[in-house]
Residue, then its C-alpha position, 0 to 999 in steps of 0.5 A: x762536455x762531461x768533465x771527470x772531477x777529483x775529489x777526497x771521499x769524505x762527506x765534507x769534501x763531497x758537499x764542497x764538490x757539489x757546490x762545484x759541479x752545480x756551478x758547472x751545471x748552471x754553464x751547461x757542463x756535466x760532470x763525473x765525481x771520481x773519489x781519491x783516498x789522498x794520504x792524510x786519509x789513508x794514514x789516520x794515525x801519524x802526526x800530521x806534521x810527519x805526513x808533510x805538506x799537502x797530505x790531502x791534496x797531493x794525490x789529487x794532484x798526481x791524478x789531475x797531472x796524469x789525466x785521470x781527472x779534469x779538475x780536482x776540488x780541494x780546500x784552499x787551507x789544504x794546499x802546500x804553499x808553492x804552486x804545483x808545476x803544470x797546474x793552475x788554480x782555475x776558480x775559487x768559489x766564494x769564501x765561506x766563514x773564514x774563521x775558527x769556533x770552539x765547540x765545548x762538551x759543556x757550553x762555554x767559551x775559550x775564556x770560560x773553559x775550565x783550568x787545565x781542560x783539554x782542547x783537541x786540535x792537530x793544528x800548530x797555529x790553533x794550538x799556539x793561539x789556544x796556549x796564547x789565550x789560555x796558557x793553562x789549558x792542555x792542548x791534545x793532538x786529535x785527527x779525523x773528520x769532523x764526526x770522528x772528532x765530535x765522538x771524541x768530544x762527546x766521549x769525554x776524550x776531550x773538553x773542547x775542539x777548536x774547527x773551522x767554521x766553514x766546515x761546520x756550515x757546510x755540514x749543517x752543524x753550526x749550532x754545535x759551536x759554542x763560540x765564534x772565535x775573534x780574530x783578534x784572538x785566533x786568525x785563520x788558516x791560510x785559504x780557510x773557507x775557500x774551495x779551489x779548483x785545480x786544472x792542468x795549466x795547459x787546459x787553456x779552453x777549460x781554464x777559460x770556462x772555469x773563470x766564469x765561476x771564479x770568485x774574484x774577491x776570494x781569490x784575491x784575498x787567498x792569494x795574498x795570504x798564500x804569498x805571505x806564507x811562501x815568503x815567510x817560508x812556512x811549513x805544516x809544523x809552523x804556527x802562521x795565521x793570516x786573513x785577506x779582506x777585500x773592499x772594493x779595490x783595496x786589500x786589507x792583509x793581517x798575518x801573525x807568526x807565533x812560536x808553538x806554546x803561544x808565549x811569543x807572537x808577531x802580528x801586523x797587517x798590511x794594505x794595497x791594491x787588489x791589482x797585486x794580492x802577492x805583493x801585499x802578502x809579500x810586504x806583510x811578510x817582511x814587516x813581520x821578519x823585520x819584527x822578528x818573526x824568523x827567530x819563531x820560525x826557526x824555533x818551530x823547525x827545531 
């Protein structure tokens, strides 16, 4: 058996795909990597919010649906909140560190950055958390892969960046981080640090094979996080964060909704059984909506 594995062509995406193909090789399955350039990579100028949800995965999903590839490998945080009809999440690899890190040009933490320093990020979530912690800072939209962003940092375009710890670790660049941001300061994006393998829903034999490389605790955590954001009706313009953790048969999900400038935050946690991750996600969404999160979501959409 030789499977065609679709992926973005970035260095990080190829490293993540190699983790999948290596896992497949352990099962005696050979694969061929097929690179696809999604909209998010083709358009490097437009703000992310204008590209819409799934800008880095939609083209991969189309290639999977029409049979050009047998599998698609993506970062779980890039997925849109609704599962695409006809496709299934066949496997999640063990999650890397899900948190964010600060990389400052002159070694410092978020707390010790100079007043009015410029922090680069294209994420509404990161922007809101940065401003919640340091309302004096300036947040500048910055796009591109990790190398591009680091070059902009080194050139002085920004004083600091906020990036995913997982991406840096997979690129061997963890030593560039000047602070690992505690979840009390910045909760991560839904699915951050997790790699997902998608297959066609009707490819039953293939899905049975991929179940052998599925990491159940990662799946449970990400399913709860995704159900949380789906129940809230969040999109790429809203500052929504969540982190699920699994211990034995218990799932703990912490989530937050922020307004764009970080002045208001609704945050809580829910507990439940690992047998029903979506129920935990929906329960947490209901708790936050009861506390006024809906008003923050409406404000962000304006």
